[in-house]
N, CA and C atoms as a LAMMPS dump frame, in Angstrom:
ITEM: TIMESTEP
0
ITEM: NUMBER OF ATOMS
666
ITEM: BOX BOUNDS ff ff ff
-5.0000000000000000e+02 5.0000000000000000e+02
-5.0000000000000000e+02 5.0000000000000000e+02
-5.0000000000000000e+02 5.0000000000000000e+02
ITEM: ATOMS id mol type element x y z
1 1 1 N -249.202 416.986 -158.225
2 1 2 C -248.371 418.188 -158.211
3 1 3 C -248.969 419.204 -157.255
4 2 1 N -248.133 419.842 -156.478
5 2 2 C -248.606 420.773 -155.469
6 2 3 C -249.128 422.052 -156.094
7 3 1 N -249.957 422.731 -155.345
8 3 2 C -250.502 424.005 -155.781
9 3 3 C -249.834 425.118 -154.979
10 4 1 N -249.204 426.057 -155.668
11 4 2 C -248.549 427.163 -154.995
12 4 3 C -249.602 428.195 -154.622
13 5 1 N -249.64 428.585 -153.367
14 5 2 C -250.651 429.535 -152.924
15 5 3 C -250.36 430.916 -153.474
16 6 1 N -251.399 431.735 -153.527
17 6 2 C -251.245 433.102 -154.014
18 6 3 C -250.26 433.864 -153.138
19 7 1 N -250.289 433.593 -151.84
20 7 2 C -249.412 434.314 -150.918
21 7 3 C -247.946 433.991 -151.178
22 8 1 N -247.629 432.706 -151.321
23 8 2 C -246.234 432.343 -151.551
24 8 3 C -245.773 432.781 -152.934
25 9 1 N -246.669 432.748 -153.903
26 9 2 C -246.302 433.146 -155.257
27 9 3 C -245.984 434.634 -155.332
28 10 1 N -246.566 435.414 -154.43
29 10 2 C -246.339 436.856 -154.43
30 10 3 C -245.14 437.267 -153.578
31 11 1 N -244.53 436.313 -152.896
32 11 2 C -243.35 436.62 -152.089
33 11 3 C -242.176 436.954 -152.997
34 12 1 N -241.333 437.871 -152.564
35 12 2 C -240.153 438.227 -153.346
36 12 3 C -239.12 437.107 -153.25
37 13 1 N -238.135 437.152 -154.126
38 13 2 C -237.072 436.15 -154.08
39 13 3 C -236.387 436.147 -152.716
40 14 1 N -236.094 437.33 -152.205
41 14 2 C -235.393 437.431 -150.925
42 14 3 C -236.244 436.87 -149.794
43 15 1 N -237.538 437.154 -149.814
44 15 2 C -238.431 436.617 -148.782
45 15 3 C -238.465 435.093 -148.834
46 16 1 N -238.51 434.548 -150.037
47 16 2 C -238.514 433.091 -150.189
48 16 3 C -237.214 432.488 -149.669
49 17 1 N -236.096 433.101 -150.018
50 17 2 C -234.794 432.6 -149.57
51 17 3 C -234.72 432.595 -148.047
52 18 1 N -235.194 433.668 -147.439
53 18 2 C -235.158 433.759 -145.976
54 18 3 C -235.992 432.659 -145.331
55 19 1 N -237.176 432.389 -145.894
56 19 2 C -238.037 431.349 -145.333
57 19 3 C -237.445 429.959 -145.553
58 20 1 N -236.824 429.756 -146.709
59 20 2 C -236.17 428.472 -146.992
60 20 3 C -235.058 428.227 -145.983
61 21 1 N -234.274 429.257 -145.719
62 21 2 C -233.157 429.126 -144.788
63 21 3 C -233.627 428.968 -143.344
64 22 1 N -234.854 429.395 -143.063
65 22 2 C -235.408 429.24 -141.718
66 22 3 C -235.981 427.841 -141.496
67 23 1 N -236.065 427.046 -142.567
68 23 2 C -236.562 425.684 -142.396
69 23 3 C -237.768 425.311 -143.227
70 24 1 N -238.021 426.034 -144.314
71 24 2 C -239.136 425.699 -145.21
72 24 3 C -238.6 425.407 -146.606
73 25 1 N -237.86 424.305 -146.765
74 25 2 C -237.216 424.006 -148.054
75 25 3 C -238.192 423.803 -149.199
76 26 1 N -239.44 423.411 -148.881
77 26 2 C -240.4 423.152 -149.952
78 26 3 C -240.775 424.414 -150.719
79 27 1 N -240.519 425.573 -150.123
80 27 2 C -240.788 426.826 -150.825
81 27 3 C -239.833 427.04 -151.998
82 28 1 N -238.803 426.205 -152.086
83 28 2 C -237.893 426.317 -153.226
84 28 3 C -238.628 426.016 -154.529
85 29 1 N -239.75 425.304 -154.433
86 29 2 C -240.556 425.037 -155.63
87 29 3 C -241.008 426.339 -156.276
88 30 1 N -241.319 427.339 -155.459
89 30 2 C -241.774 428.621 -155.999
90 30 3 C -240.669 429.249 -156.846
91 31 1 N -239.439 429.171 -156.351
92 31 2 C -238.308 429.727 -157.093
93 31 3 C -238.088 428.956 -158.39
94 32 1 N -238.18 427.628 -158.316
95 32 2 C -237.985 426.821 -159.526
96 32 3 C -239.005 427.2 -160.589
97 33 1 N -240.27 427.254 -160.206
98 33 2 C -241.318 427.569 -161.178
99 33 3 C -241.199 429.011 -161.683
100 34 1 N -240.74 429.889 -160.836
101 34 2 C -240.597 431.297 -161.221
102 34 3 C -239.522 431.468 -162.29
103 35 1 N -238.447 430.709 -162.182
104 35 2 C -237.316 430.899 -163.095
105 35 3 C -237.215 429.841 -164.193
106 36 1 N -238.055 428.831 -164.154
107 36 2 C -238.011 427.786 -165.178
108 36 3 C -238.07 428.329 -166.61
109 37 1 N -239.066 429.155 -166.96
110 37 2 C -239.155 429.627 -168.35
111 37 3 C -237.925 430.41 -168.799
112 38 1 N -237.41 431.271 -167.927
113 38 2 C -236.241 432.08 -168.289
114 38 3 C -235.012 431.2 -168.494
115 39 1 N -234.774 430.276 -167.573
116 39 2 C -233.591 429.433 -167.693
117 39 3 C -233.688 428.499 -168.891
118 40 1 N -234.907 428.088 -169.223
119 40 2 C -235.078 427.221 -170.389
120 40 3 C -234.68 427.949 -171.666
121 41 1 N -235.125 429.183 -171.818
122 41 2 C -234.786 429.952 -173.019
123 41 3 C -233.284 430.197 -173.104
124 42 1 N -232.68 430.53 -171.979
125 42 2 C -231.233 430.759 -171.965
126 42 3 C -230.498 429.468 -172.309
127 43 1 N -230.964 428.361 -171.733
128 43 2 C -230.336 427.074 -172.014
129 43 3 C -230.451 426.682 -173.475
130 44 1 N -231.609 426.932 -174.069
131 44 2 C -231.79 426.621 -175.485
132 44 3 C -230.871 427.465 -176.35
133 45 1 N -230.617 428.703 -175.928
134 45 2 C -229.727 429.579 -176.693
135 45 3 C -228.297 429.048 -176.695
136 46 1 N -227.925 428.315 -175.643
137 46 2 C -226.558 427.81 -175.536
138 46 3 C -226.442 426.372 -176.026
139 47 1 N -227.371 425.516 -175.582
140 47 2 C -227.255 424.083 -175.859
141 47 3 C -228.075 423.621 -177.059
142 48 1 N -229.265 424.206 -177.236
143 48 2 C -230.064 423.893 -178.413
144 48 3 C -230.84 422.593 -178.367
145 49 1 N -230.608 421.754 -177.364
146 49 2 C -231.303 420.474 -177.245
147 49 3 C -232.083 420.444 -175.938
148 50 1 N -233.378 420.146 -176.028
149 50 2 C -234.25 420.254 -174.864
150 50 3 C -233.833 419.349 -173.71
151 51 1 N -233.448 418.111 -174.006
152 51 2 C -233.044 417.201 -172.933
153 51 3 C -231.807 417.711 -172.215
154 52 1 N -230.841 418.215 -172.977
155 52 2 C -229.626 418.755 -172.372
156 52 3 C -229.954 419.968 -171.509
157 53 1 N -230.865 420.803 -171.995
158 53 2 C -231.247 422 -171.246
159 53 3 C -231.911 421.617 -169.93
160 54 1 N -232.806 420.637 -169.963
161 54 2 C -233.469 420.208 -168.73
162 54 3 C -232.457 419.684 -167.714
163 55 1 N -231.493 418.907 -168.185
164 55 2 C -230.458 418.392 -167.28
165 55 3 C -229.65 419.541 -166.676
166 56 1 N -229.297 420.51 -167.514
167 56 2 C -228.526 421.659 -167.029
168 56 3 C -229.345 422.486 -166.047
169 57 1 N -230.647 422.603 -166.3
170 57 2 C -231.514 423.354 -165.392
171 57 3 C -231.582 422.689 -164.027
172 58 1 N -231.713 421.369 -164.013
173 58 2 C -231.753 420.669 -162.73
174 58 3 C -230.446 420.869 -161.972
175 59 1 N -229.326 420.785 -162.686
176 59 2 C -228.026 421.015 -162.042
177 59 3 C -227.936 422.429 -161.489
178 60 1 N -228.477 423.38 -162.251
179 60 2 C -228.461 424.776 -161.808
180 60 3 C -229.25 424.953 -160.527
181 61 1 N -230.475 424.44 -160.493
182 61 2 C -231.318 424.621 -159.314
183 61 3 C -230.729 423.921 -158.085
184 62 1 N -230.133 422.766 -158.293
185 62 2 C -229.498 422.071 -157.171
186 62 3 C -228.332 422.894 -156.637
187 63 1 N -227.53 423.431 -157.538
188 63 2 C -226.393 424.252 -157.119
189 63 3 C -226.873 425.521 -156.417
190 64 1 N -227.943 426.122 -156.93
191 64 2 C -228.494 427.328 -156.307
192 64 3 C -228.972 427.014 -154.893
193 65 1 N -229.72 425.922 -154.746
194 65 2 C -230.252 425.552 -153.427
195 65 3 C -229.119 425.303 -152.434
196 66 1 N -228.108 424.569 -152.887
197 66 2 C -227.012 424.209 -151.989
198 66 3 C -226.119 425.393 -151.648
199 67 1 N -226.239 426.484 -152.412
200 67 2 C -225.381 427.645 -152.18
201 67 3 C -226.162 428.908 -151.821
202 68 1 N -227.405 428.749 -151.375
203 68 2 C -228.197 429.92 -151
204 68 3 C -227.504 430.744 -149.921
205 69 1 N -226.785 430.068 -149.045
206 69 2 C -226.087 430.776 -147.98
207 69 3 C -224.952 431.65 -148.481
208 70 1 N -224.503 431.403 -149.705
209 70 2 C -223.41 432.185 -150.278
210 70 3 C -223.906 433.382 -151.081
211 71 1 N -225.234 433.468 -151.257
212 71 2 C -225.784 434.618 -151.976
213 71 3 C -225.728 435.829 -151.052
214 72 1 N -224.864 436.783 -151.383
215 72 2 C -224.591 437.915 -150.498
216 72 3 C -225.4 439.157 -150.841
217 73 1 N -226.293 439.051 -151.811
218 73 2 C -227.195 440.146 -152.178
219 73 3 C -226.451 441.368 -152.724
220 74 1 N -225.245 441.156 -153.225
221 74 2 C -224.528 442.256 -153.862
222 74 3 C -225.107 442.541 -155.24
223 75 1 N -225.765 441.548 -155.799
224 75 2 C -226.462 441.703 -157.073
225 75 3 C -227.869 441.164 -156.89
226 76 1 N -228.706 441.32 -157.902
227 76 2 C -230.054 440.776 -157.837
228 76 3 C -229.987 439.251 -157.87
229 77 1 N -230.933 438.605 -157.197
230 77 2 C -230.966 437.142 -157.201
231 77 3 C -231.133 436.621 -158.623
232 78 1 N -231.931 437.323 -159.43
233 78 2 C -232.154 436.902 -160.813
234 78 3 C -230.849 436.886 -161.602
235 79 1 N -229.988 437.879 -161.366
236 79 2 C -228.693 437.918 -162.042
237 79 3 C -227.815 436.764 -161.581
238 80 1 N -227.864 436.483 -160.292
239 80 2 C -227.049 435.412 -159.7
240 80 3 C -227.436 434.054 -160.273
241 81 1 N -228.729 433.763 -160.327
242 81 2 C -229.172 432.455 -160.796
243 81 3 C -228.941 432.301 -162.3
244 82 1 N -229.092 433.391 -163.05
245 82 2 C -228.832 433.337 -164.493
246 82 3 C -227.356 433.071 -164.75
247 83 1 N -226.499 433.72 -163.969
248 83 2 C -225.062 433.516 -164.137
249 83 3 C -224.676 432.067 -163.849
250 84 1 N -225.232 431.503 -162.79
251 84 2 C -224.964 430.102 -162.461
252 84 3 C -225.421 429.2 -163.598
253 85 1 N -226.599 429.511 -164.144
254 85 2 C -227.145 428.672 -165.218
255 85 3 C -226.301 428.763 -166.487
256 86 1 N -225.855 429.942 -166.829
257 86 2 C -225 430.094 -168.009
258 86 3 C -223.733 429.257 -167.84
259 87 1 N -223.139 429.315 -166.65
260 87 2 C -221.929 428.528 -166.394
261 87 3 C -222.21 427.029 -166.486
262 88 1 N -223.366 426.603 -165.966
263 88 2 C -223.727 425.19 -166.035
264 88 3 C -223.904 424.746 -167.484
265 89 1 N -224.567 425.58 -168.278
266 89 2 C -224.796 425.241 -169.687
267 89 3 C -223.483 425.181 -170.458
268 90 1 N -222.6 426.133 -170.2
269 90 2 C -221.31 426.139 -170.891
270 90 3 C -220.477 424.926 -170.484
271 91 1 N -220.538 424.557 -169.199
272 91 2 C -219.806 423.38 -168.729
273 91 3 C -220.384 422.114 -169.349
274 92 1 N -221.722 422.059 -169.433
275 92 2 C -222.388 420.904 -170.034
276 92 3 C -222.005 420.778 -171.507
277 93 1 N -221.981 421.911 -172.194
278 93 2 C -221.639 421.909 -173.617
279 93 3 C -220.204 421.44 -173.83
280 94 1 N -219.307 421.904 -172.978
281 94 2 C -217.903 421.518 -173.096
282 94 3 C -217.716 420.037 -172.804
283 95 1 N -218.415 419.547 -171.79
284 95 2 C -218.274 418.155 -171.375
285 95 3 C -218.819 417.193 -172.413
286 96 1 N -219.944 417.576 -173.023
287 96 2 C -220.604 416.665 -173.946
288 96 3 C -220.525 417.136 -175.397
289 97 1 N -219.572 417.992 -175.702
290 97 2 C -219.429 418.495 -177.068
291 97 3 C -219.193 417.34 -178.032
292 98 1 N -220.023 417.294 -179.059
293 98 2 C -219.901 416.232 -180.045
294 98 3 C -220.602 414.959 -179.641
295 99 1 N -221.185 414.959 -178.413
296 99 2 C -221.89 413.767 -177.943
297 99 3 C -223.336 413.825 -178.4
298 100 1 N -223.776 412.832 -179.164
299 100 2 C -225.13 412.811 -179.704
300 100 3 C -225.896 411.625 -179.144
301 101 1 N -227.121 411.873 -178.672
302 101 2 C -227.956 410.791 -178.179
303 101 3 C -229.298 410.839 -178.885
304 102 1 N -229.979 409.717 -178.891
305 102 2 C -231.275 409.621 -179.544
306 102 3 C -232.349 410.177 -178.62
307 103 1 N -232.958 411.282 -179.009
308 103 2 C -233.949 411.936 -178.16
309 103 3 C -235.377 411.665 -178.625
310 104 1 N -235.559 410.828 -179.651
311 104 2 C -236.886 410.635 -180.237
312 104 3 C -237.89 410.118 -179.219
313 105 1 N -237.488 409.104 -178.434
314 105 2 C -238.422 408.53 -177.47
315 105 3 C -238.81 409.555 -176.417
316 106 1 N -237.816 410.324 -175.939
317 106 2 C -238.096 411.343 -174.929
318 106 3 C -239.034 412.41 -175.478
319 107 1 N -238.794 412.829 -176.715
320 107 2 C -239.625 413.864 -177.312
321 107 3 C -241.066 413.39 -177.44
322 108 1 N -241.267 412.095 -177.739
323 108 2 C -242.618 411.565 -177.86
324 108 3 C -243.335 411.594 -176.518
325 109 1 N -242.579 411.394 -175.433
326 109 2 C -243.184 411.378 -174.109
327 109 3 C -243.644 412.759 -173.682
328 110 1 N -242.9 413.795 -174.086
329 110 2 C -243.214 415.13 -173.587
330 110 3 C -244.005 415.963 -174.583
331 111 1 N -244.278 415.402 -175.777
332 111 2 C -244.978 416.188 -176.777
333 111 3 C -246.366 416.56 -176.292
334 112 1 N -246.717 417.81 -176.469
335 112 2 C -248.025 418.302 -176.056
336 112 3 C -249.019 418.014 -177.167
337 113 1 N -250.025 417.167 -176.889
338 113 2 C -251.005 416.791 -177.904
339 113 3 C -252.224 417.698 -177.928
340 114 1 N -252.215 418.74 -177.1
341 114 2 C -253.347 419.661 -177.089
342 114 3 C -253.335 420.489 -178.366
343 115 1 N -254.44 420.534 -179.115
344 115 2 C -254.476 421.301 -180.366
345 115 3 C -254.169 422.773 -180.128
346 116 1 N -253.457 423.378 -181.071
347 116 2 C -253.136 424.796 -180.967
348 116 3 C -254.295 425.61 -181.513
349 117 1 N -254.818 426.57 -180.755
350 117 2 C -255.92 427.395 -181.244
351 117 3 C -255.543 428.1 -182.537
352 118 1 N -256.533 428.3 -183.407
353 118 2 C -256.268 428.908 -184.707
354 118 3 C -255.602 430.267 -184.594
355 119 1 N -256 431.071 -183.602
356 119 2 C -255.444 432.417 -183.507
357 119 3 C -254.011 432.423 -182.99
358 120 1 N -253.489 431.251 -182.638
359 120 2 C -252.098 431.162 -182.2
360 120 3 C -251.195 430.567 -183.273
361 121 1 N -251.78 430.108 -184.359
362 121 2 C -250.991 429.437 -185.383
363 121 3 C -249.923 430.346 -185.981
364 122 1 N -250.287 431.59 -186.249
365 122 2 C -249.335 432.504 -186.871
366 122 3 C -248.136 432.745 -185.969
367 123 1 N -248.405 433.058 -184.693
368 123 2 C -247.305 433.298 -183.771
369 123 3 C -246.444 432.054 -183.598
370 124 1 N -247.082 430.888 -183.632
371 124 2 C -246.332 429.637 -183.499
372 124 3 C -245.368 429.474 -184.667
373 125 1 N -245.853 429.751 -185.877
374 125 2 C -244.998 429.62 -187.053
375 125 3 C -243.88 430.658 -187.036
376 126 1 N -244.226 431.878 -186.63
377 126 2 C -243.206 432.92 -186.549
378 126 3 C -242.166 432.571 -185.496
379 127 1 N -242.648 431.997 -184.385
380 127 2 C -241.721 431.592 -183.338
381 127 3 C -240.75 430.541 -183.836
382 128 1 N -241.261 429.57 -184.582
383 128 2 C -240.399 428.531 -185.136
384 128 3 C -239.395 429.12 -186.118
385 129 1 N -239.859 430.087 -186.91
386 129 2 C -238.964 430.714 -187.88
387 129 3 C -237.832 431.447 -187.175
388 130 1 N -238.167 432.149 -186.095
389 130 2 C -237.137 432.883 -185.368
390 130 3 C -236.209 431.93 -184.629
391 131 1 N -236.772 430.851 -184.08
392 131 2 C -235.927 429.855 -183.421
393 131 3 C -234.869 429.345 -184.4
394 132 1 N -235.31 429.092 -185.631
395 132 2 C -234.371 428.599 -186.643
396 132 3 C -233.312 429.653 -186.94
397 133 1 N -233.755 430.91 -187.084
398 133 2 C -232.81 431.988 -187.37
399 133 3 C -231.833 432.171 -186.212
400 134 1 N -232.346 432.091 -184.98
401 134 2 C -231.486 432.24 -183.8
402 134 3 C -230.464 431.115 -183.714
403 135 1 N -230.885 429.915 -184.086
404 135 2 C -229.981 428.764 -183.989
405 135 3 C -228.766 428.912 -184.892
406 136 1 N -228.89 429.76 -185.909
407 136 2 C -227.787 429.949 -186.847
408 136 3 C -226.849 431.076 -186.423
409 137 1 N -227.218 431.808 -185.368
410 137 2 C -226.345 432.867 -184.872
411 137 3 C -225.219 432.269 -184.037
412 138 1 N -224.051 432.897 -184.02
413 138 2 C -222.999 432.475 -183.087
414 138 3 C -223.525 432.589 -181.66
415 139 1 N -223.081 431.7 -180.798
416 139 2 C -223.61 431.623 -179.437
417 139 3 C -223.548 432.953 -178.691
418 140 1 N -222.448 433.692 -178.821
419 140 2 C -222.296 434.917 -178.039
420 140 3 C -223.328 435.971 -178.422
421 141 1 N -223.769 435.975 -179.675
422 141 2 C -224.801 436.91 -180.107
423 141 3 C -226.188 436.399 -179.718
424 142 1 N -226.384 435.1 -179.875
425 142 2 C -227.679 434.501 -179.547
426 142 3 C -228.001 434.671 -178.067
427 143 1 N -227.01 434.476 -177.208
428 143 2 C -227.23 434.574 -175.766
429 143 3 C -227.609 435.991 -175.361
430 144 1 N -226.928 436.98 -175.898
431 144 2 C -227.262 438.374 -175.585
432 144 3 C -228.666 438.706 -176.066
433 145 1 N -229.033 438.223 -177.241
434 145 2 C -230.366 438.481 -177.777
435 145 3 C -231.441 437.911 -176.855
436 146 1 N -231.236 436.681 -176.397
437 146 2 C -232.215 436.047 -175.508
438 146 3 C -232.344 436.817 -174.201
439 147 1 N -231.222 437.195 -173.615
440 147 2 C -231.255 437.902 -172.332
441 147 3 C -231.918 439.272 -172.448
442 148 1 N -231.576 440.018 -173.48
443 148 2 C -232.064 441.39 -173.603
444 148 3 C -233.462 441.47 -174.217
445 149 1 N -233.678 440.768 -175.316
446 149 2 C -234.924 440.922 -176.064
447 149 3 C -236.032 439.991 -175.6
448 150 1 N -235.676 438.818 -175.135
449 150 2 C -236.69 437.842 -174.752
450 150 3 C -236.933 437.803 -173.253
451 151 1 N -235.908 438.076 -172.468
452 151 2 C -236.045 438.03 -171.015
453 151 3 C -236.028 439.406 -170.37
454 152 1 N -235.875 440.449 -171.175
455 152 2 C -235.973 441.835 -170.705
456 152 3 C -234.96 442.19 -169.616
457 153 1 N -233.803 441.552 -169.627
458 153 2 C -232.763 441.956 -168.694
459 153 3 C -232.2 443.297 -169.146
460 154 1 N -231.818 444.122 -168.197
461 154 2 C -231.2 445.397 -168.535
462 154 3 C -229.799 445.142 -169.068
463 155 1 N -229.197 446.168 -169.658
464 155 2 C -227.828 446.035 -170.151
465 155 3 C -226.902 445.662 -168.993
466 156 1 N -227.116 446.293 -167.847
467 156 2 C -226.288 446.022 -166.669
468 156 3 C -226.441 444.576 -166.21
469 157 1 N -227.69 444.086 -166.16
470 157 2 C -227.943 442.715 -165.714
471 157 3 C -227.359 441.701 -166.686
472 158 1 N -227.531 441.949 -167.987
473 158 2 C -226.997 441.03 -168.993
474 158 3 C -225.475 440.991 -168.934
475 159 1 N -224.867 442.151 -168.764
476 159 2 C -223.407 442.217 -168.684
477 159 3 C -222.897 441.427 -167.486
478 160 1 N -223.588 441.571 -166.351
479 160 2 C -223.179 440.849 -165.141
480 160 3 C -223.375 439.349 -165.297
481 161 1 N -224.457 438.963 -165.955
482 161 2 C -224.757 437.542 -166.121
483 161 3 C -223.739 436.85 -167.023
484 162 1 N -223.332 437.535 -168.087
485 162 2 C -222.415 436.933 -169.053
486 162 3 C -220.962 437.135 -168.652
487 163 1 N -220.707 438.248 -167.948
488 163 2 C -219.339 438.542 -167.552
489 163 3 C -218.582 439.357 -168.577
490 164 1 N -219.301 440.263 -169.259
491 164 2 C -218.666 441.151 -170.231
492 164 3 C -219.076 442.584 -169.92
493 165 1 N -218.475 443.551 -170.605
494 165 2 C -218.802 444.943 -170.383
495 165 3 C -220.136 445.335 -171
496 166 1 N -220.702 446.44 -170.515
497 166 2 C -222 446.895 -171.017
498 166 3 C -221.926 447.272 -172.494
499 167 1 N -220.824 447.875 -172.891
500 167 2 C -220.677 448.254 -174.298
501 167 3 C -220.691 447.012 -175.178
502 168 1 N -220.039 445.954 -174.712
503 168 2 C -220.019 444.711 -175.482
504 168 3 C -221.412 444.107 -175.606
505 169 1 N -222.224 444.264 -174.553
506 169 2 C -223.604 443.778 -174.618
507 169 3 C -224.35 444.5 -175.736
508 170 1 N -224.208 445.811 -175.778
509 170 2 C -224.895 446.606 -176.799
510 170 3 C -224.403 446.255 -178.2
511 171 1 N -223.101 446.079 -178.328
512 171 2 C -222.529 445.75 -179.636
513 171 3 C -223.026 444.385 -180.111
514 172 1 N -223.014 443.411 -179.2
515 172 2 C -223.445 442.062 -179.578
516 172 3 C -224.934 442.02 -179.908
517 173 1 N -225.727 442.791 -179.159
518 173 2 C -227.16 442.812 -179.439
519 173 3 C -227.427 443.419 -180.81
520 174 1 N -226.771 444.516 -181.112
521 174 2 C -226.947 445.138 -182.425
522 174 3 C -226.506 444.196 -183.539
523 175 1 N -225.425 443.484 -183.285
524 175 2 C -224.932 442.537 -184.281
525 175 3 C -225.918 441.391 -184.468
526 176 1 N -226.495 440.918 -183.36
527 176 2 C -227.468 439.827 -183.434
528 176 3 C -228.683 440.245 -184.25
529 177 1 N -229.163 441.456 -183.989
530 177 2 C -230.337 441.945 -184.707
531 177 3 C -230.056 442.084 -186.2
532 178 1 N -228.861 442.562 -186.512
533 178 2 C -228.524 442.761 -187.921
534 178 3 C -228.381 441.444 -188.66
535 179 1 N -228.098 440.372 -187.914
536 179 2 C -227.918 439.063 -188.532
537 179 3 C -229.248 438.331 -188.718
538 180 1 N -230.274 438.803 -188.051
539 180 2 C -231.596 438.197 -188.212
540 180 3 C -232.321 438.855 -189.385
541 181 1 N -233.118 438.115 -190.05
542 181 2 C -233.863 438.675 -191.167
543 181 3 C -234.822 439.743 -190.66
544 182 1 N -234.899 440.853 -191.379
545 182 2 C -235.705 441.988 -190.941
546 182 3 C -237.173 441.623 -190.738
547 183 1 N -237.735 440.898 -191.63
548 183 2 C -239.169 440.615 -191.508
549 183 3 C -239.476 439.682 -190.347
550 184 1 N -238.499 438.848 -189.956
551 184 2 C -238.715 437.979 -188.801
552 184 3 C -238.595 438.791 -187.524
553 185 1 N -237.539 439.594 -187.402
554 185 2 C -237.334 440.373 -186.185
555 185 3 C -238.415 441.424 -185.997
556 186 1 N -239.113 441.783 -187.072
557 186 2 C -240.164 442.794 -186.971
558 186 3 C -241.469 442.213 -186.455
559 187 1 N -241.646 440.893 -186.571
560 187 2 C -242.935 440.299 -186.224
561 187 3 C -242.892 439.249 -185.124
562 188 1 N -241.711 438.927 -184.605
563 188 2 C -241.649 437.825 -183.656
564 188 3 C -242.385 438.144 -182.363
565 189 1 N -242.905 437.091 -181.731
566 189 2 C -243.535 437.173 -180.418
567 189 3 C -242.691 436.327 -179.472
568 190 1 N -242.112 436.942 -178.456
569 190 2 C -241.173 436.219 -177.61
570 190 3 C -241.807 435.052 -176.871
571 191 1 N -243.115 435.11 -176.596
572 191 2 C -243.729 434.004 -175.869
573 191 3 C -243.943 432.784 -176.75
574 192 1 N -243.703 432.935 -178.065
575 192 2 C -243.836 431.797 -178.97
576 192 3 C -242.493 431.125 -179.228
577 193 1 N -241.412 431.685 -178.671
578 193 2 C -240.073 431.173 -178.902
579 193 3 C -239.621 430.357 -177.699
580 194 1 N -239.087 429.162 -177.958
581 194 2 C -238.681 428.254 -176.894
582 194 3 C -239.795 428.131 -175.853
583 195 1 N -241.009 427.742 -176.249
584 195 2 C -242.127 427.669 -175.303
585 195 3 C -241.834 426.696 -174.171
586 196 1 N -242.265 427.058 -172.972
587 196 2 C -242.011 426.235 -171.796
588 196 3 C -243.348 425.832 -171.199
589 197 1 N -243.738 424.564 -171.401
590 197 2 C -245.057 424.11 -171
591 197 3 C -245.061 423.569 -169.571
592 198 1 N -246.254 423.493 -168.984
593 198 2 C -246.41 423.075 -167.593
594 198 3 C -245.837 421.688 -167.344
595 199 1 N -246.02 420.771 -168.291
596 199 2 C -245.537 419.404 -168.079
597 199 3 C -244.023 419.386 -167.903
598 200 1 N -243.32 420.252 -168.631
599 200 2 C -241.864 420.332 -168.493
600 200 3 C -241.504 420.956 -167.148
601 201 1 N -242.268 421.968 -166.748
602 201 2 C -242.039 422.639 -165.469
603 201 3 C -242.197 421.643 -164.323
604 202 1 N -243.272 420.855 -164.373
605 202 2 C -243.52 419.856 -163.335
606 202 3 C -242.378 418.842 -163.273
607 203 1 N -241.892 418.436 -164.436
608 203 2 C -240.841 417.422 -164.484
609 203 3 C -239.55 417.935 -163.851
610 204 1 N -239.22 419.184 -164.098
611 204 2 C -237.993 419.739 -163.532
612 204 3 C -238.12 419.905 -162.021
613 205 1 N -239.282 420.386 -161.565
614 205 2 C -239.51 420.506 -160.121
615 205 3 C -239.351 419.142 -159.454
616 206 1 N -239.975 418.127 -160.032
617 206 2 C -239.918 416.782 -159.459
618 206 3 C -238.49 416.257 -159.428
619 207 1 N -237.755 416.458 -160.53
620 207 2 C -236.385 415.966 -160.593
621 207 3 C -235.478 416.622 -159.576
622 208 1 N -235.599 417.94 -159.437
623 208 2 C -234.765 418.672 -158.481
624 208 3 C -235.086 418.253 -157.055
625 209 1 N -236.381 418.159 -156.726
626 209 2 C -236.773 417.809 -155.363
627 209 3 C -236.361 416.385 -155.001
628 210 1 N -236.414 415.478 -155.963
629 210 2 C -235.982 414.108 -155.695
630 210 3 C -234.496 414.067 -155.368
631 211 1 N -233.696 414.81 -156.125
632 211 2 C -232.255 414.814 -155.899
633 211 3 C -231.885 415.526 -154.6
634 212 1 N -232.711 416.494 -154.194
635 212 2 C -232.459 417.206 -152.941
636 212 3 C -233.143 416.529 -151.756
637 213 1 N -233.912 415.471 -152.052
638 213 2 C -234.63 414.73 -151.009
639 213 3 C -235.579 415.633 -150.228
640 214 1 N -236.347 416.432 -150.98
641 214 2 C -237.344 417.319 -150.383
642 214 3 C -238.725 416.832 -150.803
643 215 1 N -239.652 416.772 -149.863
644 215 2 C -241.01 416.345 -150.176
645 215 3 C -241.654 417.339 -151.129
646 216 1 N -242.308 416.833 -152.169
647 216 2 C -242.862 417.695 -153.204
648 216 3 C -244.236 418.21 -152.824
649 217 1 N -244.288 419.072 -151.821
650 217 2 C -245.516 419.751 -151.428
651 217 3 C -245.122 421.077 -150.826
652 218 1 N -245.589 422.189 -151.437
653 218 2 C -245.253 423.496 -150.901
654 218 3 C -245.935 423.691 -149.565
655 219 1 N -245.17 424.131 -148.593
656 219 2 C -245.713 424.382 -147.266
657 219 3 C -246.335 425.765 -147.252
658 220 1 N -247.663 425.828 -147.367
659 220 2 C -248.344 427.114 -147.43
660 220 3 C -248.582 427.714 -146.055
661 221 1 N -248.197 427.007 -145.034
662 221 2 C -248.44 427.517 -143.694
663 221 3 C -247.196 428.059 -143.051
664 222 1 N -246.354 428.717 -143.854
665 222 2 C -245.101 429.257 -143.336
666 222 3 C -245.379 430.255 -142.234
């Protein structure tokens, strides 16, 4: 797996896009790794199944790469990519609604066997408790909660990503919070919810680059 240099990692989204369009497609890895955790959480809020989310994420990144020339900078790149991902997840859900596959073998392959430090056990349990509570929320409330509370999108950004008014974002967020148990919402740690580990990040980068036929090595000599 390639190592992203400090210089490329500190480049803004727009700077990366410009360099990619100038002929450095391998820098797209920086964008994938930058947005992987956010898109995973959003995908889990909509689809709920890790394998489905990974597939939707790969489709999202491929669509983003193939349409970089259409990004007109009228909105933030983060809003644009989140909107594309939400649409991909909703399309995936509609296409495969009611379709169940056996994920046991896949889960065994990606399970992280590294022991969890004792001081992280509490947050891990709280994260699982909140994940369960979130899974029981209607999708429209769960998605707003993830965007606003877990990904720190502004009301304006969340509204643009989902395609609803700002007032509706506020109403749905308040409704989501009221539907969660008070003691869970008071203690949750967002980094313990829908955790996104390096092995999953590497797998998505590899899958996207293979489908785009891009060599998996970041060009640090841009």
